[in-house]
N, C-alpha and C positions, 0 to 999 in steps of 0.2 A: 353049274355045280362047282366049277373051278373058282368062280368069283365067290360063291358062298363059302368056300373053304378057306379063301385068302385071308379074310379078316380074323377068324379064329386062330389061324396059323401065326399071323403077325403078333396077335396078343399073346400067344403061347411063347413065341421067341422073346418078346419083351419081358414077359414074367420070368422066364428061366434066366435071362441075362440079368435081371434085377436081383434074383436070388443069389446068383453067383457073385455079383458085385457086393451085395449085402453081406454075404458070408465072408468074402475076402476082406472087406474093410472093417467090419464090426467085430472081427476077432482080434483086431489091433486096438491099442489105446488111442482112440481118436479124441480130438478136443471136445469140449462140451457142446451140445447141439440141441435144439428144440426137437420135439417129436416130429417124424416126417411120414409121409404117405408112400406106398409103393409106387414105382414108376416116376411120378412127378416130384418126389422129394419134398422140398420145402416151398415149392412154388405157390401153394395155396396160402402161405403165411405172408407173402410179399405185399407191402402197402406203400402208398406214396404219402408224404415225400420219403424216398427210399433211404436217404442219408439219416433221417430221424429214426426211422424204423430200425435200421441196423444199429444206431447208437443205443437204442433202448434194449436191443437184444445183447449188446455188449455189457451193458450195465447189469443185466440179469444173469448172463452165463459166464462173464469174465472176459478178460482182454484178448483171449484167443478163441475165436468162435468158428465152429464148423457148420457148413450148410451143404446140402446136396440139391442142385437145381438140375432136374432130369438125370442125365447120366454123368454130369460134371460135379466132382467134388470142389467145394469152395471153402477157403479159410480167410477170415477177416481178422486183422490185427490192429490193436490200439495200444499195446504195451511197448514202451521203449526197449525193454530187455529182449522181448520176442522179435521185435524189428531188427535189432542189432544182430541177433542170432541168424535171421534170415539173410541179411545183407553183408555178413562177414564170413561165418563158417559155411553157410549155405548159398553164398552169393552166386556161384556158377550154376548151381541147381536151379535157382530161380531167375536166371538170366534170360530165359526164353519168354516169348509172347505166345498166347494161345492162338490157334487157328480159328479166327472168327470171321464172319461174313464181311465185316467192315474191312478187315485186312485184306481179303481177297478182292472185293469189288471196288474199294475206294483207295487202296494203297498198292496198286500195281502188283497184285498177287504176292503180297507179303515182302516187297522189296524196298519199302521206305524204312527210314531209321527207326521209326516208332514200332513197326510191326515185323520187321525182319527177325528171322531166328538168329540166336547167338551162334556166331561162327565167323568165317573169313569175310563174308560180305558185310556183316555187321561191323567188324573191326575196321574194314576199309572206309565205310560210310562214317563211322565214328571219328576215324583219323582225319578224313577230309573236313568234317564239321569242326573239329577242335583246332585243326592247324591251318585250314584254308579260309573258312568262313567266319569263325568265331575266336580267332586268335587275337591276342592283344594288338598285334600289328595291324591286322585287317580291321579291327574295331576302331583303331586310331585313324586308319585311312578313310573310314567312312563317317567320321565324326562330323565333318562339315555338311554332309548330306542331311544328318539329323537336325543340326542347327538351322540349316536353311529352311527345312520344312516347318519347323516350329516357328521360325521367324515370319513365314508366310501367314500362319495362323494368327500370330500376334498382330501382325500389320492389319489384317482384315478385320480382327476384332476391334482394334483401335479406331480404324476408319468408321466402322459401323455404329460405334456407340456415341461418337461426337462428345465425349467428355462427361456424359451423364450415365446414370445407371441403366443398364439394358439387360433384358432377359436372354439367356443363352442355353441351348440344349447341348450338354457336354458329351453325352454318349456318342452321338454321331460324329462330333469333332474329334474325339479321341480314336474312334474307329477309322475315320478317313486319314488322320495324321499318321497312325502307326502303319496302316497299309501303304500309304505313299512312302514312308521311310524304307519299308522293306522292299517295295517295288523298285525303288531307285537302286538300292544296294544289289538287288537281283539282276535287274535289266535296264537301268539308266532312266526309264521314263516313269513319272508319277501317274497314278491312275486317275486322281481327281486334280482338276486344274485349280488355279489359285482362287478364282472367283467361286468355286464350288466348295471350298473348304469350310466356310462358315455359313453359306447360304444353302440351307437344307432343301429349299424348294428347287433350286437349280440342279442339285446333286441327288435328288429324290430317286429317280429311276435308276441311276448308276449305284446308289447305295443299296437299293433293294436287290438289284442284280448281284451285287457283291455278296450280300448276306446269303442269297439263295445259292451261289456258286461255292462259296467257301465256309458254309455253315459247318460246325463240328457236329457230328452225330454220335450219340452214345447209345444208339438202338442196337438191340441184339435180334437175331432171326431165330425161328423155331429150331432150325438145324444146328444152332450153336449149342443147344442143350439136349437135343434129341437126334443124333446123327442118322438114325433110321428114318427120319422124317425130312431130310435135307431137300427132297424133291418137292416138298409141300411148302408153299409160301403163303400160309393163311393170313399172316399179318401184312403181307405185301411189302415187307421190309427189303427184300432183294430187288424187287422191281423199282423201288424208290431209289435205292443205292445205285443201281445201274443207270438210271436216268440222270442222277446227280453226277455220276462219274463221267458220262458223255460230255456234259456241259463243262465240267471242271477240266477235263483233258483237253478239250478244244481251246480253252483259255490259255493253258499252260503250253500247248503246242504253238500257239500264236506267239507267245513270249520268246520261245526258243528260235523260231523262224525269223522273227524280227532281229534278234541278236546275230543270228547266222548271216543274214543279209547285210547287216551293218559291218560285220567283220570282213565279208567278201569284198564289199565296196571300198573299205579302208585298205585292204591289202593290195588291191589293184589300182589304187589311186596313184597317178604319176607324181602328184605334188607332195606326197607324204615323205617327210624327211625322217632320218634316223631318230632325231629328237622327238618328233611327233609320235613315232612308233613306241619309243621308250615311255612317253607320257601316257599313251593309251594302255601300255602294259601295266603301269603303276595304278591306273584307274580301272583296271579290269573289273567287271562285274562277276557275280558268282556264276552266271551262265557262261561268261567268257572263260573262266577257269575250267569249267566242265566241258565245254566244247574243245578246248585245247587238249584236254585228257582224251576226249573222244577221238581226236585226230590220230593219237598215237596208239590208242586201244579201243577201236570202234566196236569190237565184239563184246567188250565188257561195259564201257560207258555208253549204253544205248540211249536213245531218246527217252524211253520210259523210265530208266534209272535217273536221268537228269530231271525229268518232270516230278518224280517222286521226291528228290532233294528239294526242289523249288516249293512243292506243295507243303512239305513239312515247315519250311521257313515261313511261308505265307500264313499258314493256319496257326501253328504253335506260336510263332512270333507275334502275330497281331491279336489274336483272340484273347490270349491270357493278359497281354500288355494293356490293351484298351480297357478291358474289364477291370483290372486292378487299379488303373488310373481313375476310373469312374468311382470305384469304392473309396479310394483315398480322398478324392475331393469331396465326396459325400461325408466322410468322417471328419474332414477338416471344417466343413461348413457347420457341422453340429458341435464342433469343439473349437470355437474361435480363439480360445487361449493357446491351443496347439498351433493354429494357423499364425498367430501373432509371433510365437516363439520361433517358428520356421522363418518368418519374414525377418526378424531381428537377426537371426543367424546369417541370412543372405546379406543383409545390410552390413554386418560387420566384416564378412569375409569376401564379398564381391562388390558391394557398393551399388550406386545408382547411375554411374556414368557410362555403363555399357551392359549388354545382355550377358547373363550368366552363360557359361559354356561348360563342356564336359570336364575340362581340366580343373574347374572349380569344385567338382563333386566331392573330391577327397577332403575338402575343407568344410564340408557340410554333413557332420555325422548325424545331426538331429533329423535332417531330411531323409537320410538313409534309414533312421529308426522309424520314421513315419511309414516308409515303404515296407519295412520288415513287419511292423505291427499290423499294417493292412493285409499283408499276405498271411499273417497268422490267423486273423479273424475271418478273412474272406478269400480263402484259397479257391481258385476256379473249379478244380476237380476235387471233390471231398474224398475220392479214393484213388485218384491218379490212374495211370494206365495199368491194366491187369498184367501179372506176371503168371508164369505157369512152371510147375516143377518138372524137371526132366528126369527125376529119379525119386525113389522113396528117400524120406529123411525124417528128422525129428525137430520139433520146435517146442521149447518149454517142456520137454519130456513127452510130448504127444507125437503120435505117429501121423506123418503127412504122406499120403500115397502119391505115387508118380501120376502126372497129369492133373494135379490140383491147381485151380485158379487161386492166386494169391492177391488180395487187396489190402492195402494199408489205409486205415481210417485216419487220414490226416486231420479231419475236422475234430474228431475226438481227442486226438494227440495234442492239437494246438490249443484245445480249451480244457485241458485236463487240470483240475483244481490242485492236484498233487504237484504239478510242475510249474504252474503259473499262478501268481497271486491275482485275485480278481480277474479270472480268465476272460470274462465276457466284456470287460471294460477297455476302451481304447486308451492305452497309456504307452506312448512311444518311448518315454523315458525309462521304461522297464528294462530296455536293452542297454542302458547305461548303469542303472543302480542295482537292479535285480538280475544278477547273472544266472540265477537258478532257472533252468529250462532254456536258456539262451544258446547253449552249446550242445554239441553231440547230436543225438537223434530226438530232441524234443521239438525242434523247429525244422521242417523239411519241406517247404513248399515246392521245391524243384526235384523232389524225389531223392533217392539215395541209391548207392551201389552202382554197379556197372551200367544199369539202364537209367540212371538219373539224368535229368535234362541238362545238356551241355550249354544251354543258352542263358544261364544265370546272369553272367556278366553283361551280356547284350541287353537283357531285359532291364536290369538295374540302371544301365546307362540311358535307355530311352525313358524310363519312368522318372529317373532323377532329373533329366533335362526337361521333360514336359512339365512336370509338377513345379520344379524350381523356377522356371521362367514365368509360368502362370501366377505363382505366388509373388514373384519380384515385380511383375509389370501391372498387376491389376488388384483393386480392392474387391473383396468378395462378400456377398450377403446371401442369406437364405431367401428363397422366393416367398414373398408375402410375409416374411418374418417368422415362418413356421419351420419346425424341424424337418430336416430331409427325411423322407420315408425310407427306412432301411429294410423294408420287407424283402424277403428273398423268394425266389422260385426255383424249382428243380426242372431244368429244361435240357434235353439232349444229354443227360448225365452230368450236367454242371450246375453249380450254384450261381444264379444271375440275379441282378437287381430287378425287382418286379416292375418298377416304373423308371424310365430314363431320367437321369439327373438333369434338372433345370435349376438355374442359379441366376443371381443378379451380379453384374460386374461393372466396373468402370476403371479407366486408366489411373494408376497411382500417380499422384502429383510429383513425387520424386523421380518417376520415370518418364514424365511427359516429354521432355526434350529428346531422350533416346528414342521413344516411340515415334516422334514426329520425323525423325531422320530415317526410319526404316523404309 
């Protein structure tokens, strides 16, 4: 009898809760919204690909869209004015992250920089990131690491093609290259060995393991939208997340232990001189810095906090960078006139008697414009990370209740015909000639406000160096003379290239002597 009464009781509680929420919200001036159903809200309307579905709703209902997914109110913005209002006047209100399952199970119980709540821990993590890991001084100290890793790839590509055009699959090269760069900055050792960098067969198993360990998940669980069903894992999302977490945590724990062992051996080495110790301090990795802080404040800088910092660097730093590099090369292959202009800029400002380095990037504005235009057209996350309002507020005159999930539609913003001339066309020169839409809140691939990505400078250095050297050192052609397929897929909440980029390359005659000496 008790079991028979349980289901009607749950339904009654859900219905009463829905009526109370409905009454509370809809007596206010909420943003425009499609008709919704009781309990599930707008879930029945959701379609794939999700970013196109949302863009269509924004076109129909306006640049401030209100949805209700289960018990969660959601607002999606595509208006620069509304975005400015959110991240200026209401910036503190929207500085929080929602409590989602991925934050709990994959982000050390909401203690990583991406998912930590706004407060003292967030301030400390943000300070560490901007001052210790991504400061101009730290980036300059790690510039040789990035150049060395790019040089390894260039050398192997040069040896492999023997002066003739050869096919290369660039997605895996960019993935391995960016991961190696970040791994060395974090903990000194590259993940892929030199012979594995361009030989996909040799690195196949490690590459698949890397993808499965550090894949970015954009999945939500049932409990994210229906708190009263948190104990039900119908979609098996939690089970998958917990399995992924164990694998990822084991990898990160190994990095910390390796660094800890190295530090211990170095400290007790009788032959270590004061000069050696000073050099080691200057070349400290990110884990070294965190372990030093742990020694003075062990209760605060726990291993889990350190692992959270490393995880954000590995995932955010590598995934977005290699994906953008692949899109950029795809666009360049389909627009050879842009590729030639970039090559001429490098020829005039760097020459062909040495490899381009990071100090040259300030002299290559057109290369930077290529990166900017790629990020405008193919930003990895069409909506970025979600924000959550910590209090009631208004946006564009509309009432936004406390606990609302906020998403910014970067895709719509970056392709808005009111802000950009010919918005779907790849035109790097627009950032030189057409200043309309180039400033302020029209272009924001790295987010905006307090929770904006602090790694913009780091990403631009990696992208500029990788693309610049590949353009300088090699001649590039489309595979089979056909246009590169630019079809996109929505996977794990991100816009990715449907087919990995393949292209033909050969050493540039002007760089042959330099490449021969690598």
